[in-house]
C-alpha positions in Angstrom: 24.1 0.2 5.0 23.5 -1.1 1.5 25.0 -4.1 -0.2 25.3 -4.0 -4.0 26.2 -6.3 -6.8 25.8 -5.9 -10.6 26.2 -7.7 -13.9 25.8 -7.1 -17.5 23.7 -9.3 -19.7 22.6 -9.9 -23.3 20.1 -7.0 -23.3 18.5 -5.2 -26.1 21.1 -2.4 -26.1 23.9 -0.8 -24.1 23.3 0.2 -20.5 21.5 3.5 -20.4 19.8 3.0 -23.8 16.4 2.7 -22.0 15.3 3.9 -18.6 17.2 3.3 -15.4 14.5 2.1 -13.0 14.9 1.6 -9.2 12.3 -1.0 -7.9 11.8 -1.5 -4.2 10.2 -4.6 -2.8 11.8 -6.3 -5.8 12.4 -9.7 -4.1 8.8 -10.8 -4.4 5.3 -10.0 -5.5 4.4 -6.9 -7.5 7.9 -5.5 -7.3 9.4 -8.7 -8.7 6.9 -9.0 -11.5 7.3 -5.3 -12.4 11.1 -5.7 -12.6 10.7 -8.7 -15.0 8.4 -6.8 -17.3 10.7 -3.7 -17.3 13.6 -6.0 -18.1 11.7 -7.3 -21.2 11.5 -3.7 -22.4 15.3 -3.3 -22.2 15.4 -1.1 -19.1 18.4 -1.1 -16.7 17.3 -2.0 -13.2 18.2 -1.3 -9.6 16.6 -4.1 -7.5 16.2 -3.1 -3.9 14.9 -5.2 -1.0 16.0 -6.8 2.3 16.6 -10.3 1.0 19.8 -10.6 -1.0 19.5 -14.2 -2.2 16.1 -13.6 -3.8 17.4 -10.4 -5.4 20.3 -12.2 -6.9 18.0 -14.8 -8.5 15.9 -12.0 -9.9 18.9 -10.1 -11.2 19.9 -13.2 -13.3 16.4 -13.5 -14.5 16.2 -9.9 -15.6 19.5 -10.1 -17.5 18.2 -13.2 -19.3 14.9 -11.4 -20.1 16.6 -8.4 -21.7 17.8 -5.9 -19.1 21.3 -4.6 -20.2 22.2 -4.1 -16.5 20.8 -5.1 -13.2 22.1 -3.9 -9.9 21.2 -5.6 -6.5 21.1 -3.3 -3.5 20.1 -4.9 -0.1 18.5 -2.2 2.0 15.5 -1.5 4.3 13.3 1.3 3.0 12.7 2.5 6.6 16.4 3.5 6.7 16.6 6.9 5.1 20.4 6.9 4.9 20.4 3.5 3.2 18.0 4.8 0.6 20.1 7.9 -0.1 23.1 5.6 -0.5 21.2 3.4 -2.8 20.6 6.2 -5.3 24.2 7.3 -5.0 25.4 3.7 -5.7 23.0 3.3 -8.6 24.1 6.5 -10.2 27.8 5.5 -10.0 27.2 1.9 -11.2 24.6 2.2 -13.9 23.7 5.9 -14.3 21.2 8.4 -12.9 17.9 6.8 -12.0 15.1 8.5 -13.9 12.2 6.2 -12.8 11.3 4.7 -9.4 8.7 2.1 -8.6 8.2 1.8 -4.8 6.4 -1.5 -4.2 7.8 -2.4 -0.7 5.3 -2.8 2.1 4.1 -5.0 5.0 0.8 -5.9 6.7 -0.5 -6.9 10.1 -3.8 -8.4 11.3 -5.5 -8.1 14.6 -7.9 -6.1 16.7 -6.3 -2.6 17.2 -5.9 -2.9 21.0 -4.3 -6.4 20.6 -1.6 -5.4 18.1 1.6 -4.5 20.0 2.6 -0.9 19.7 6.0 -2.0 18.5 4.4 -3.9 15.6 2.1 -1.0 14.7 5.0 1.4 14.7 7.3 -0.9 12.7 4.6 -1.2 10.0 4.3 2.6 9.8 8.1 2.9 9.6 8.1 0.7 6.5 4.8 1.6 4.8 4.8 5.4 5.5 8.3 6.2 6.5 9.7 4.0 3.7 7.5 5.7 1.2 8.6 9.1 2.4 12.2 8.1 2.3 12.0 6.7 -1.2 10.0 9.7 -2.5 12.3 12.2 -0.9 15.5 10.6 -2.2 14.0 10.1 -5.7 12.9 13.7 -6.0 16.2 15.0 -4.8 18.1 12.7 -7.2 15.9 13.7 -10.1 16.6 17.4 -9.4 20.4 16.9 -8.8 20.7 15.2 -12.2 18.3 17.6 -14.0 16.0 14.8 -15.0 12.2 14.8 -15.4 11.6 11.9 -13.1 8.8 9.4 -12.9 7.9 8.2 -9.4 5.3 5.5 -8.9 4.1 4.8 -5.3 1.9 2.1 -4.0 -1.2 2.6 -2.0 -4.1 0.2 -1.7 -7.9 0.1 -2.1 -8.0 0.2 1.7 -6.3 3.6 1.5 -9.8 5.1 0.8 -12.0 2.9 3.0 -11.9 1.4 6.5 -12.1 -2.3 7.3 -11.7 -4.1 10.6 -8.6 -6.1 11.8 -6.2 -4.3 9.5 -5.9 -1.0 11.3 -2.2 -0.4 11.0 -2.2 -1.3 7.3 -5.3 0.7 6.5 -4.0 3.7 8.4 -0.7 3.5 6.6 -2.3 3.4 3.2 -4.5 6.4 4.0 -1.3 8.2 4.9 0.4 7.2 1.6 -2.7 8.4 -0.3 -2.5 11.8 1.4 1.3 12.0 0.9 1.0 11.3 -2.9 -1.7 13.9 -3.4 0.5 16.5 -1.7 3.5 15.5 -3.9 1.3 15.6 -7.0 0.1 19.1 -6.1 3.7 20.3 -5.4 5.0 18.8 -8.7 2.0 20.0 -10.8 3.8 22.9 -12.5 6.6 21.5 -14.6 7.8 19.1 -12.0 8.2 15.3 -11.9 5.5 12.8 -12.6 4.1 11.2 -9.5 1.6 8.3 -9.8 -0.3 6.2 -7.2 -1.3 2.6 -7.8 -4.0 1.3 -5.5 -4.7 -2.4 -6.0 -7.2 -4.5 -4.2 -6.5 -8.1 -3.2 -3.3 -9.4 -4.9 -1.9 -12.9 -4.7 1.5 -12.2 -3.1 3.4 -13.3 -0.1 2.6 -10.2 1.9 -0.3 -12.0 3.6 1.8 -15.1 4.5 4.5 -12.9 6.0 2.1 -10.6 7.8 2.0 -10.6 11.6 -1.3 -11.9 12.8 -2.8 -11.5 16.2 -6.1 -13.1 15.3 -5.1 -16.8 15.6 -5.5 -17.3 11.8 -3.3 -16.2 8.9 -4.7 -13.4 6.7 -5.7 -13.9 3.1 -6.1 -11.4 0.3 -9.7 -10.1 -0.1 -11.5 -11.4 -3.2 -11.6 -11.0 -6.1 -7.9 -11.6 -6.1 -5.6 -10.4 -8.9 -2.2 -11.9 -9.6 0.9 -9.8 -9.3 1.6 -9.9 -13.0 -1.7 -8.1 -13.8 -0.9 -5.3 -11.3 2.7 -5.1 -12.7 1.2 -4.6 -16.2 -0.9 -1.7 -15.0 2.2 -0.3 -13.3 4.4 -0.6 -16.4 1.6 1.0 -18.4 2.0 4.2 -16.3 5.7 4.3 -17.3 5.2 3.4 -20.9 2.3 5.9 -21.4 2.6 8.5 -18.7 -0.1 11.1 -18.4 0.7 14.7 -19.1 2.1 16.8 -16.2 2.8 15.5 -12.7 -0.6 14.0 -11.9 -0.3 10.3 -12.5 -3.0 7.8 -12.9 -4.3 5.7 -9.9 -6.6 2.9 -9.4 -10.1 3.7 -8.2 -11.5 1.5 -5.4 -15.0 0.3 -6.2 -16.4 -1.3 -3.0 -15.4 -2.4 0.5 -13.6 -5.8 0.4 -14.7 -8.8 2.4 -12.1 -10.3 4.7 -12.0 -14.1 4.5 -11.7 -15.9 7.9 -13.2 -13.1 10.0 -16.6 -13.4 11.8 -19.3 -12.7 9.2 -21.1 -10.2 11.5 -17.9 -8.1 11.5 -17.2 -8.2 7.8 -18.1 -5.4 5.5 -21.2 -6.5 3.5 -20.4 -5.0 0.1 -18.7 -6.8 -2.7 -15.3 -6.0 -4.0 -15.0 -4.8 -7.6 -12.1 -5.3 -10.0 -9.9 -2.2 -9.7 -8.3 -1.4 -13.1 -5.9 1.5 -13.4 -7.6 4.5 -14.9 -6.8 8.1 -15.6 -7.7 10.7 -13.0 
């Protein structure tokens, strides 16, 4: 099921004058910052997450910032039917969605054998299944409305490396990386633009909310960027899309350290800043 509410604000133009962008994970972190930056550009927004109260606060902020319309949809990305319904609702309320930023995700810490199977599976349902659900619905929606769509999906620097005590998150981001490369290949000939953003440590609440089976709460690996910086790189992919379907992605530099873990088990190479760059 999805719950939706909308409102018009003093934007820079009528609804539909700019892009219609659906942002998942919009209630906090990178999703929230991306929505605010898109609002400042006059885009109409569909704000999707599981927490309605936070989305309503964001909706009002987006309208004040410049979005002509902002629609709140409460949904879980792991629910394929809810995501399909979200696109249908958005199209009816605001207009066809031509751009999607999928920033929803969760993490979990612990030794692999000590993380309950249910927790491991739930993380995969959200990070991998949710990415597949959003991508599938987005591509179908773009085709149904004869749009050249722009789809941005979120991986991570750990989607190209391995690091201890984050096995479900690392494995899920490797899966997302592989899925995006397949989508890019399939869309390469006159299809939709598909981009992958792979940040390193980012100061968001994902670490505070993460399940931990280590006895300590996880922290982002240094150096830590703020969500606003990652959002700027994300919006840049929309404002200046590369030609064709192959989008830009961040390039991981080195293996990150994990604060709070035994030093003998930490990777011993430094992290590098991970700017978005063209592939």
